[in-house]
C-alpha positions, 0 to 999 in steps of 0.5 A: 398469627402475624403479618410481618415483612422484616423477619429473617425467615421471610428472607429465606422465602424471598431468596427462594423467589429469587432463585425461581425468578419470581416477583416477590412483590406480588405476594403482599401478605405472608402469614407466620406461624408464631402461635403453633396454629398452622391450621388457621394459617392454611384456612386464611390462605384458602379463603384468600385473606392472605397470599401465602403462609409459612408453615413448619416442615412436614405439617402440610403432609399431616394436615392434608391426611385430615383434609384431603380437599385442601390438596387441590386448593393450595400450592406448595411453592418450589417443592423440594425433597430433603435428605434430612426431612421425610417431607416436602420443603420449599427452602434449603436448610438455614440456621435458625436460632443462633447462640454466640459467645464473647471473648469474656467467656472461657473456653471451658464454659463455651464447650459446656454450653455447646455440649449441653445444646447438642445433647438436647433432644428433638422438639415436637416439631422435629427441630434440633441443635447443631453446629453451623460452621459458616454463614456464607449462605445467609450472607449471599441471600441478604446480598441477593435480596439487598436487604439488612447491611446490603440495603444500600444496593437498592440505591445507586451510591458511589460505593455501590458503583464501585463495588458493582463495576470495579473490574470494569473501572480498573480495565477502563482506567488501564485502557484510558491510561494506555490510550493517553500513553500511546497518544503522547508517544504517537504525538511525540513520534509524529513531531519527530517524523515530521521534523525529519520529513521536512529536513528530507524535503528540504534536502530533496529540493536542494538535490533536485535543484543541484541535479537539474543544474548538472543535468543541464550542464551535462546536456550542454556538454553532450551537445557540445561533444556531438558537435565536436565529434561531427565537426569532421563530418560537417567539414566534409559537408561544407567542403563541397559548397566552398570548393564550388564557390572557390572554383567559380570565383577563380574562374570569374577572376581568370575570365576578367583578366582576359578582358571584359565580360557580358553582364549576364555571364557575371550575374550567372556566376555570382548567383551560383556563388551566392546559392552555394554560400547560402548552402554553406550558411544553412549547414552552419545554422543547423549545427549551431541550432542543434548545439543551442536547442538540442533535438526537435523531432518533426515528421520526416520522410525517411527515404528522402533524408537517407538519399540526401545523406548519401549524396552529401557523403558521396560529394564530401568524402573520398569513398572507394565504396559502391553505395546502393540505396533501395528505398521503400514507399513513403515512410514517415517517422518522427525525428530531428532531420539533422540527427537523422542526417548525422545518423546516416552519415555516421553509419556510411563513414563507419562502413566506408572505413571498414572497407578500406582494404576490401576489394569490390567494396560495397555498401547497401542501404535499405528502407522497408516498412513492417505494416503489421508492427507499424514500423519503419526499418533502415539497414546499412550493410557492408561486405567488410571483414568478418568481425570477431565476438570480442569486436562486436561486444565492443561495438555494442558497449560503445565508447570502444572501437576497433580502430587505432584512432577511434573513440567509439563516440560515433556509434554512441551518438547513433544509439542516442539519436535512435533512442530519442526517436523511440527506436532501437538499433541491432548489430548483426554480424554477417555469416561470411563478411561485414556487418549489418546495422538494423535500425527500427523506428515507429511509423508515424501513422498520422503522416502516413495517412496523409 
């Protein structure tokens, strides 16, 4: 009997422990049968002198027949049935004694040795010689147990680390290389994009400044164009105070030629002349301020402004038409008063020109309030000739006109004034005659409540 933890046979046992997920370290003492006294090994295990014993195959079945009580006192670890043996075993079959040849032995000698061994009869315990073609099982067993040439696996060495995690190291290296490459490429692209973005921002800033200058110039030119267009209307508006001044001054001269006048009479005439001069100056100031500052919307009562524009139109033009005005209750909107007056004068002038050859010419101007939508509606309708579809399209498009000497600028100005006041304009042809211009403004509810 012998106590040994470094024998090859013990490795087979430990390999089975590993397969069964048992902790081989719990078995401190193994007994091996090196003298043929297997019965003594069984007794020592039963008496607790050893943890386990390694017995020849089929010995236990024969021994239990003689000592039946032993069957209850011992346990076969990992009992297996083998097709090659008529008894229970604990391990798979491993090569036992091995005969190796060297290159110095001829092939005939090696063949004779193999033939001699293979023809040997079985031993008393049933062992025989056979040909083992491979030792992969043994190699795998030693590797799992981390013994012999695989003992380095019990310690963390650089070699073990690489063997254990080689696939992961390759994957990690590939991943790290990819990340570095991606970082380099992304960094380069970011620099390129940043440079392009900086250049784009510089160009955008440049174009923005240029656009602002062009926009400002266009706004000035547009206002100058409006001022140029309304010069004819302003001349009509100035005609009334200038005619009045002229009449007063001529009357004063004629009266002075006849003889001395009373101080009170001279003062009254001079006062009227001064009053009309102030009115003319106010008109010029309005035009100058508009050309300089543009539109300045304020709360404006629509009925009063429309009535004033109608009065100016009737006084400053030769109007063969009858102008009827139907006001509403107080209707407040946000608009530049000068632009509103210009808008109404343009509409009245266009309607009047369309009625030159019309008998019983009539222009209807209405103001109404839609309380449900909080809107103020201004309509200017004439009973002039019926418009064709083509003529209506030209009017809506702007910069085109049905007049021989017209430019179409008047309705463009009207449309822009309406747009600035956040309103909308519609041109509705009448079924029989004339045109209805409908302008809708948002109601200034704050002023309306006041």
